mmCIF file of the N, C-alpha and C atoms, coordinates in Angstrom:
data_MODEL
# 
_entry.id   MODEL 
# 
loop_
_atom_site.group_PDB 
_atom_site.id 
_atom_site.type_symbol 
_atom_site.label_atom_id 
_atom_site.label_alt_id 
_atom_site.label_comp_id 
_atom_site.label_asym_id 
_atom_site.label_entity_id 
_atom_site.label_seq_id 
_atom_site.pdbx_PDB_ins_code 
_atom_site.Cartn_x 
_atom_site.Cartn_y 
_atom_site.Cartn_z 
_atom_site.occupancy 
_atom_site.B_iso_or_equiv 
_atom_site.pdbx_formal_charge 
_atom_site.auth_seq_id 
_atom_site.auth_comp_id 
_atom_site.auth_asym_id 
_atom_site.auth_atom_id 
_atom_site.pdbx_PDB_model_num 
ATOM 1   N N  . MET A 1 1  ? -24.315 4.213  -6.853 1.00 0.00 ? 1  MET A N  1 
ATOM 2   C CA . MET A 1 1  ? -23.666 4.160  -6.166 1.00 0.00 ? 1  MET A CA 1 
ATOM 3   C C  . MET A 1 1  ? -23.744 2.877  -5.708 1.00 0.00 ? 1  MET A C  1 
ATOM 4   N N  . LYS A 1 2  ? -22.555 2.671  -5.061 1.00 0.00 ? 2  LYS A N  1 
ATOM 5   C CA . LYS A 1 2  ? -22.284 1.040  -4.939 1.00 0.00 ? 2  LYS A CA 1 
ATOM 6   C C  . LYS A 1 2  ? -22.063 0.765  -4.422 1.00 0.00 ? 2  LYS A C  1 
ATOM 7   N N  . LYS A 1 3  ? -22.008 0.111  -3.163 1.00 0.00 ? 3  LYS A N  1 
ATOM 8   C CA . LYS A 1 3  ? -22.591 -0.814 -1.510 1.00 0.00 ? 3  LYS A CA 1 
ATOM 9   C C  . LYS A 1 3  ? -22.085 -1.915 -1.792 1.00 0.00 ? 3  LYS A C  1 
ATOM 10  N N  . VAL A 1 4  ? -20.550 -2.112 -0.467 1.00 0.00 ? 4  VAL A N  1 
ATOM 11  C CA . VAL A 1 4  ? -19.832 -3.290 -0.576 1.00 0.00 ? 4  VAL A CA 1 
ATOM 12  C C  . VAL A 1 4  ? -19.996 -3.335 1.383  1.00 0.00 ? 4  VAL A C  1 
ATOM 13  N N  . GLY A 1 5  ? -19.931 -4.431 1.284  1.00 0.00 ? 5  GLY A N  1 
ATOM 14  C CA . GLY A 1 5  ? -19.760 -4.783 2.815  1.00 0.00 ? 5  GLY A CA 1 
ATOM 15  C C  . GLY A 1 5  ? -18.236 -4.859 3.142  1.00 0.00 ? 5  GLY A C  1 
ATOM 16  N N  . PHE A 1 6  ? -17.524 -5.172 3.950  1.00 0.00 ? 6  PHE A N  1 
ATOM 17  C CA . PHE A 1 6  ? -16.592 -4.877 4.165  1.00 0.00 ? 6  PHE A CA 1 
ATOM 18  C C  . PHE A 1 6  ? -15.965 -5.742 5.609  1.00 0.00 ? 6  PHE A C  1 
ATOM 19  N N  . ILE A 1 7  ? -15.726 -7.027 6.194  1.00 0.00 ? 7  ILE A N  1 
ATOM 20  C CA . ILE A 1 7  ? -15.517 -7.565 6.788  1.00 0.00 ? 7  ILE A CA 1 
ATOM 21  C C  . ILE A 1 7  ? -13.691 -7.458 7.916  1.00 0.00 ? 7  ILE A C  1 
ATOM 22  N N  . GLY A 1 8  ? -13.853 -6.831 8.643  1.00 0.00 ? 8  GLY A N  1 
ATOM 23  C CA . GLY A 1 8  ? -12.321 -6.950 9.122  1.00 0.00 ? 8  GLY A CA 1 
ATOM 24  C C  . GLY A 1 8  ? -12.084 -5.582 9.154  1.00 0.00 ? 8  GLY A C  1 
ATOM 25  N N  . MET A 1 9  ? -12.063 -5.174 10.304 1.00 0.00 ? 9  MET A N  1 
ATOM 26  C CA . MET A 1 9  ? -11.215 -3.297 9.791  1.00 0.00 ? 9  MET A CA 1 
ATOM 27  C C  . MET A 1 9  ? -10.061 -3.188 10.624 1.00 0.00 ? 9  MET A C  1 
ATOM 28  N N  . GLY A 1 10 ? -9.104  -4.334 10.776 1.00 0.00 ? 10 GLY A N  1 
ATOM 29  C CA . GLY A 1 10 ? -7.793  -4.342 10.772 1.00 0.00 ? 10 GLY A CA 1 
ATOM 30  C C  . GLY A 1 10 ? -6.525  -3.741 10.540 1.00 0.00 ? 10 GLY A C  1 
ATOM 31  N N  . ILE A 1 11 ? -5.475  -3.882 10.521 1.00 0.00 ? 11 ILE A N  1 
ATOM 32  C CA . ILE A 1 11 ? -4.460  -3.180 10.178 1.00 0.00 ? 11 ILE A CA 1 
ATOM 33  C C  . ILE A 1 11 ? -4.552  -3.357 9.090  1.00 0.00 ? 11 ILE A C  1 
ATOM 34  N N  . MET A 1 12 ? -5.188  -4.354 7.263  1.00 0.00 ? 12 MET A N  1 
ATOM 35  C CA . MET A 1 12 ? -5.326  -4.376 6.288  1.00 0.00 ? 12 MET A CA 1 
ATOM 36  C C  . MET A 1 12 ? -7.048  -3.992 5.828  1.00 0.00 ? 12 MET A C  1 
ATOM 37  N N  . GLY A 1 13 ? -6.924  -4.142 6.782  1.00 0.00 ? 13 GLY A N  1 
ATOM 38  C CA . GLY A 1 13 ? -9.035  -3.942 6.070  1.00 0.00 ? 13 GLY A CA 1 
ATOM 39  C C  . GLY A 1 13 ? -9.913  -3.183 5.910  1.00 0.00 ? 13 GLY A C  1 
ATOM 40  N N  . LEU A 1 14 ? -9.060  -1.991 7.792  1.00 0.00 ? 14 LEU A N  1 
ATOM 41  C CA . LEU A 1 14 ? -9.022  -0.578 7.272  1.00 0.00 ? 14 LEU A CA 1 
ATOM 42  C C  . LEU A 1 14 ? -8.423  0.671  5.834  1.00 0.00 ? 14 LEU A C  1 
ATOM 43  N N  . PRO A 1 15 ? -8.180  -0.654 5.678  1.00 0.00 ? 15 PRO A N  1 
ATOM 44  C CA . PRO A 1 15 ? -7.061  1.294  4.915  1.00 0.00 ? 15 PRO A CA 1 
ATOM 45  C C  . PRO A 1 15 ? -7.670  0.502  3.576  1.00 0.00 ? 15 PRO A C  1 
ATOM 46  N N  . MET A 1 16 ? -7.836  -0.650 2.817  1.00 0.00 ? 16 MET A N  1 
ATOM 47  C CA . MET A 1 16 ? -8.318  -1.335 1.834  1.00 0.00 ? 16 MET A CA 1 
ATOM 48  C C  . MET A 1 16 ? -9.851  -0.299 1.543  1.00 0.00 ? 16 MET A C  1 
ATOM 49  N N  . ALA A 1 17 ? -11.010 -0.159 3.066  1.00 0.00 ? 17 ALA A N  1 
ATOM 50  C CA . ALA A 1 17 ? -12.084 -0.361 3.153  1.00 0.00 ? 17 ALA A CA 1 
ATOM 51  C C  . ALA A 1 17 ? -11.882 1.274  3.162  1.00 0.00 ? 17 ALA A C  1 
ATOM 52  N N  . MET A 1 18 ? -11.352 1.913  3.134  1.00 0.00 ? 18 MET A N  1 
ATOM 53  C CA . MET A 1 18 ? -11.389 3.601  3.545  1.00 0.00 ? 18 MET A CA 1 
ATOM 54  C C  . MET A 1 18 ? -10.944 4.778  2.343  1.00 0.00 ? 18 MET A C  1 
ATOM 55  N N  . ASN A 1 19 ? -10.131 3.579  1.191  1.00 0.00 ? 19 ASN A N  1 
ATOM 56  C CA . ASN A 1 19 ? -9.507  4.159  -0.478 1.00 0.00 ? 19 ASN A CA 1 
ATOM 57  C C  . ASN A 1 19 ? -10.804 3.513  -1.304 1.00 0.00 ? 19 ASN A C  1 
ATOM 58  N N  . LEU A 1 20 ? -12.030 2.411  -1.177 1.00 0.00 ? 20 LEU A N  1 
ATOM 59  C CA . LEU A 1 20 ? -12.923 2.685  -1.451 1.00 0.00 ? 20 LEU A CA 1 
ATOM 60  C C  . LEU A 1 20 ? -14.743 3.878  -1.224 1.00 0.00 ? 20 LEU A C  1 
ATOM 61  N N  . VAL A 1 21 ? -13.809 3.994  0.065  1.00 0.00 ? 21 VAL A N  1 
ATOM 62  C CA . VAL A 1 21 ? -15.042 4.949  1.143  1.00 0.00 ? 21 VAL A CA 1 
ATOM 63  C C  . VAL A 1 21 ? -14.124 6.118  -0.367 1.00 0.00 ? 21 VAL A C  1 
ATOM 64  N N  . LYS A 1 22 ? -13.091 6.826  -0.296 1.00 0.00 ? 22 LYS A N  1 
ATOM 65  C CA . LYS A 1 22 ? -12.350 7.633  -1.544 1.00 0.00 ? 22 LYS A CA 1 
ATOM 66  C C  . LYS A 1 22 ? -12.595 7.423  -2.317 1.00 0.00 ? 22 LYS A C  1 
ATOM 67  N N  . ASN A 1 23 ? -13.090 6.176  -2.787 1.00 0.00 ? 23 ASN A N  1 
ATOM 68  C CA . ASN A 1 23 ? -13.387 6.439  -4.485 1.00 0.00 ? 23 ASN A CA 1 
ATOM 69  C C  . ASN A 1 23 ? -15.026 5.901  -4.261 1.00 0.00 ? 23 ASN A C  1 
ATOM 70  N N  . GLY A 1 24 ? -15.927 6.453  -3.896 1.00 0.00 ? 24 GLY A N  1 
ATOM 71  C CA . GLY A 1 24 ? -17.386 6.943  -3.851 1.00 0.00 ? 24 GLY A CA 1 
ATOM 72  C C  . GLY A 1 24 ? -18.378 5.416  -3.091 1.00 0.00 ? 24 GLY A C  1 
ATOM 73  N N  . VAL A 1 25 ? -17.483 4.871  -3.288 1.00 0.00 ? 25 VAL A N  1 
ATOM 74  C CA . VAL A 1 25 ? -17.618 3.822  -2.952 1.00 0.00 ? 25 VAL A CA 1 
ATOM 75  C C  . VAL A 1 25 ? -18.908 3.202  -1.460 1.00 0.00 ? 25 VAL A C  1 
ATOM 76  N N  . GLN A 1 26 ? -19.694 3.908  -0.491 1.00 0.00 ? 26 GLN A N  1 
ATOM 77  C CA . GLN A 1 26 ? -20.605 3.160  0.452  1.00 0.00 ? 26 GLN A CA 1 
ATOM 78  C C  . GLN A 1 26 ? -20.037 1.738  1.096  1.00 0.00 ? 26 GLN A C  1 
ATOM 79  N N  . VAL A 1 27 ? -19.374 2.152  1.705  1.00 0.00 ? 27 VAL A N  1 
ATOM 80  C CA . VAL A 1 27 ? -18.647 0.909  2.787  1.00 0.00 ? 27 VAL A CA 1 
ATOM 81  C C  . VAL A 1 27 ? -19.664 0.467  3.910  1.00 0.00 ? 27 VAL A C  1 
ATOM 82  N N  . THR A 1 28 ? -19.626 -0.835 4.706  1.00 0.00 ? 28 THR A N  1 
ATOM 83  C CA . THR A 1 28 ? -19.895 -1.791 5.699  1.00 0.00 ? 28 THR A CA 1 
ATOM 84  C C  . THR A 1 28 ? -19.245 -2.278 6.040  1.00 0.00 ? 28 THR A C  1 
ATOM 85  N N  . GLY A 1 29 ? -18.799 -1.942 7.154  1.00 0.00 ? 29 GLY A N  1 
ATOM 86  C CA . GLY A 1 29 ? -17.463 -2.431 7.943  1.00 0.00 ? 29 GLY A CA 1 
ATOM 87  C C  . GLY A 1 29 ? -18.038 -3.349 9.279  1.00 0.00 ? 29 GLY A C  1 
ATOM 88  N N  . PHE A 1 30 ? -17.844 -4.666 8.984  1.00 0.00 ? 30 PHE A N  1 
ATOM 89  C CA . PHE A 1 30 ? -17.727 -5.470 10.260 1.00 0.00 ? 30 PHE A CA 1 
ATOM 90  C C  . PHE A 1 30 ? -16.681 -5.814 11.044 1.00 0.00 ? 30 PHE A C  1 
ATOM 91  N N  . ASP A 1 31 ? -16.590 -5.187 12.133 1.00 0.00 ? 31 ASP A N  1 
ATOM 92  C CA . ASP A 1 31 ? -15.089 -5.382 12.776 1.00 0.00 ? 31 ASP A CA 1 
ATOM 93  C C  . ASP A 1 31 ? -15.901 -6.211 14.506 1.00 0.00 ? 31 ASP A C  1 
ATOM 94  N N  . VAL A 1 32 ? -15.585 -6.512 15.332 1.00 0.00 ? 32 VAL A N  1 
ATOM 95  C CA . VAL A 1 32 ? -16.017 -7.825 16.640 1.00 0.00 ? 32 VAL A CA 1 
ATOM 96  C C  . VAL A 1 32 ? -15.587 -6.216 17.921 1.00 0.00 ? 32 VAL A C  1 
ATOM 97  N N  . VAL A 1 33 ? -14.018 -6.020 17.330 1.00 0.00 ? 33 VAL A N  1 
ATOM 98  C CA . VAL A 1 33 ? -13.567 -4.638 18.144 1.00 0.00 ? 33 VAL A CA 1 
ATOM 99  C C  . VAL A 1 33 ? -13.970 -2.816 17.663 1.00 0.00 ? 33 VAL A C  1 
ATOM 100 N N  . GLU A 1 34 ? -14.583 -2.853 19.107 1.00 0.00 ? 34 GLU A N  1 
ATOM 101 C CA . GLU A 1 34 ? -15.339 -1.675 18.518 1.00 0.00 ? 34 GLU A CA 1 
ATOM 102 C C  . GLU A 1 34 ? -14.317 -0.066 18.479 1.00 0.00 ? 34 GLU A C  1 
ATOM 103 N N  . SER A 1 35 ? -13.007 -0.268 18.884 1.00 0.00 ? 35 SER A N  1 
ATOM 104 C CA . SER A 1 35 ? -12.528 1.332  18.361 1.00 0.00 ? 35 SER A CA 1 
ATOM 105 C C  . SER A 1 35 ? -11.432 0.441  17.082 1.00 0.00 ? 35 SER A C  1 
ATOM 106 N N  . ARG A 1 36 ? -11.659 -0.377 16.650 1.00 0.00 ? 36 ARG A N  1 
ATOM 107 C CA . ARG A 1 36 ? -11.513 -0.580 15.366 1.00 0.00 ? 36 ARG A CA 1 
ATOM 108 C C  . ARG A 1 36 ? -13.526 -0.135 13.684 1.00 0.00 ? 36 ARG A C  1 
ATOM 109 N N  . ARG A 1 37 ? -14.330 -0.003 14.889 1.00 0.00 ? 37 ARG A N  1 
ATOM 110 C CA . ARG A 1 37 ? -15.551 0.046  14.187 1.00 0.00 ? 37 ARG A CA 1 
ATOM 111 C C  . ARG A 1 37 ? -15.351 1.756  14.476 1.00 0.00 ? 37 ARG A C  1 
ATOM 112 N N  . LYS A 1 38 ? -15.932 2.110  14.813 1.00 0.00 ? 38 LYS A N  1 
ATOM 113 C CA . LYS A 1 38 ? -15.245 3.541  16.089 1.00 0.00 ? 38 LYS A CA 1 
ATOM 114 C C  . LYS A 1 38 ? -13.572 4.346  14.858 1.00 0.00 ? 38 LYS A C  1 
ATOM 115 N N  . ALA A 1 39 ? -13.150 3.251  14.290 1.00 0.00 ? 39 ALA A N  1 
ATOM 116 C CA . ALA A 1 39 ? -12.092 4.012  13.712 1.00 0.00 ? 39 ALA A CA 1 
ATOM 117 C C  . ALA A 1 39 ? -13.123 4.323  11.666 1.00 0.00 ? 39 ALA A C  1 
ATOM 118 N N  . PHE A 1 40 ? -13.539 3.459  11.438 1.00 0.00 ? 40 PHE A N  1 
ATOM 119 C CA . PHE A 1 40 ? -14.423 3.157  10.406 1.00 0.00 ? 40 PHE A CA 1 
ATOM 120 C C  . PHE A 1 40 ? -14.552 4.055  10.715 1.00 0.00 ? 40 PHE A C  1 
ATOM 121 N N  . GLU A 1 41 ? -15.263 4.789  11.257 1.00 0.00 ? 41 GLU A N  1 
ATOM 122 C CA . GLU A 1 41 ? -16.338 5.856  11.928 1.00 0.00 ? 41 GLU A CA 1 
ATOM 123 C C  . GLU A 1 41 ? -16.163 7.017  11.680 1.00 0.00 ? 41 GLU A C  1 
ATOM 124 N N  . GLU A 1 42 ? -15.048 7.211  11.974 1.00 0.00 ? 42 GLU A N  1 
ATOM 125 C CA . GLU A 1 42 ? -14.485 8.538  11.141 1.00 0.00 ? 42 GLU A CA 1 
ATOM 126 C C  . GLU A 1 42 ? -14.616 9.236  10.626 1.00 0.00 ? 42 GLU A C  1 
ATOM 127 N N  . ASN A 1 43 ? -14.178 7.517  9.887  1.00 0.00 ? 43 ASN A N  1 
ATOM 128 C CA . ASN A 1 43 ? -13.804 8.294  8.480  1.00 0.00 ? 43 ASN A CA 1 
ATOM 129 C C  . ASN A 1 43 ? -14.224 8.070  7.963  1.00 0.00 ? 43 ASN A C  1 
ATOM 130 N N  . LYS A 1 44 ? -16.092 8.400  7.556  1.00 0.00 ? 44 LYS A N  1 
ATOM 131 C CA . LYS A 1 44 ? -16.528 8.893  7.170  1.00 0.00 ? 44 LYS A CA 1 
ATOM 132 C C  . LYS A 1 44 ? -17.100 6.990  6.559  1.00 0.00 ? 44 LYS A C  1 
ATOM 133 N N  . GLY A 1 45 ? -17.186 6.468  7.060  1.00 0.00 ? 45 GLY A N  1 
ATOM 134 C CA . GLY A 1 45 ? -17.708 4.526  6.789  1.00 0.00 ? 45 GLY A CA 1 
ATOM 135 C C  . GLY A 1 45 ? -18.815 4.573  7.660  1.00 0.00 ? 45 GLY A C  1 
ATOM 136 N N  . ILE A 1 46 ? -19.538 3.571  7.596  1.00 0.00 ? 46 ILE A N  1 
ATOM 137 C CA . ILE A 1 46 ? -19.971 2.479  7.829  1.00 0.00 ? 46 ILE A CA 1 
ATOM 138 C C  . ILE A 1 46 ? -20.876 1.646  8.804  1.00 0.00 ? 46 ILE A C  1 
ATOM 139 N N  . SER A 1 47 ? -20.902 1.208  10.139 1.00 0.00 ? 47 SER A N  1 
ATOM 140 C CA . SER A 1 47 ? -20.099 0.853  10.644 1.00 0.00 ? 47 SER A CA 1 
ATOM 141 C C  . SER A 1 47 ? -21.299 -0.227 11.703 1.00 0.00 ? 47 SER A C  1 
ATOM 142 N N  . THR A 1 48 ? -21.155 -1.741 12.028 1.00 0.00 ? 48 THR A N  1 
ATOM 143 C CA . THR A 1 48 ? -21.973 -1.723 12.549 1.00 0.00 ? 48 THR A CA 1 
ATOM 144 C C  . THR A 1 48 ? -22.077 -3.461 13.459 1.00 0.00 ? 48 THR A C  1 
# 
């Protein structure tokens, strides 16, 4: 399994990261805004 880190889960970053997750990539997302991190976690992403 491929693993990547993604910085920024905003308007552009979240959809891009989710596309990677849908294609079997393990994505760890980083964002300073808690609500964006939670949105990513709800869609099977890993956030810090």
